[in-house]
C-alpha positions in Angstrom: -13.2 7.6 3.5 -13.8 4.6 6.0 -12.1 1.2 6.3 -15.1 -0.4 4.6 -14.5 1.5 1.8 -10.9 0.4 1.6 -11.7 -3.1 1.9 -14.2 -2.7 -1.0 -11.5 -1.0 -3.1 -9.4 -3.9 -2.3 -11.8 -6.5 -3.3 -12.6 -4.6 -6.6 -8.9 -4.3 -7.4 -9.2 -0.6 -7.4 -5.5 0.3 -7.2 -6.1 4.0 -8.1 -8.6 4.2 -5.2 -6.2 2.6 -2.8 -3.5 5.0 -3.9 -5.9 8.0 -3.2 -6.7 6.5 0.3 -3.0 7.0 1.2 -3.7 10.8 1.6 -6.6 10.0 4.0 -6.1 11.9 7.5 -6.8 8.7 9.3 -3.9 6.6 9.8 -5.9 3.3 10.3 -7.3 4.0 6.6 -3.8 4.7 5.4 -2.5 1.3 6.9 -5.4 -0.5 5.7 -4.8 0.9 2.0 -1.0 0.0 2.5 -1.8 -3.5 3.5 -4.2 -3.9 0.7 -1.7 -2.5 -2.0 0.8 -5.1 -0.9 -1.5 -7.5 -3.0 -1.1 -5.6 -6.2 2.6 -5.8 -7.1 3.6 -3.1 -9.6 5.9 -0.3 -10.4 3.8 2.4 -9.3 2.8 0.7 -6.0 6.5 -0.2 -5.3 7.6 3.5 -5.7 4.5 4.8 -3.5 5.3 2.2 -0.8 8.9 3.0 -0.8 8.4 6.5 -0.3 5.6 6.0 2.2 7.8 4.0 4.5 9.9 6.9 5.3 7.7 9.6 4.8 4.3 9.2 6.6 4.1 10.9 9.9 2.7 8.0 11.9 5.0 4.8 12.6 2.2 2.2 12.4 1.8 3.3 8.6 5.5 3.4 8.1 6.1 0.0 9.5 3.1 -1.2 7.2 4.5 0.3 4.3 8.1 -1.4 4.8 6.4 -4.7 5.2 4.2 -4.1 1.9 7.2 -2.7 0.0 9.1 -6.0 0.7 6.3 -8.0 -0.4 5.7 -6.2 -3.4 9.3 -6.0 -4.4 9.9 -9.8 -3.8 7.0 -10.5 -5.9 8.2 -8.1 -8.8 11.7 -9.6 -8.5 10.0 -13.3 -8.6 8.3 -12.2 -11.8 11.4 -11.0 -13.3 13.1 -14.4 -12.3 15.6 -12.9 -10.0 
């Protein structure tokens, strides 16, 4: 999978494809998928990002996941009126 494909999935709203991209060997593809997922707040995305911020072997991806997780959870809390 390429970065271009990740950007296409983001534009298409393909959350399932973006979640699949998180398993890619290329850390730049994983990071791009993480950043893209931050625009799709939902429980599944939140749970995956929460795990990834600690479990990815690459610091670049972990950092992106931490920021994306914060953005997603803030959006979820805002929707819930917290």
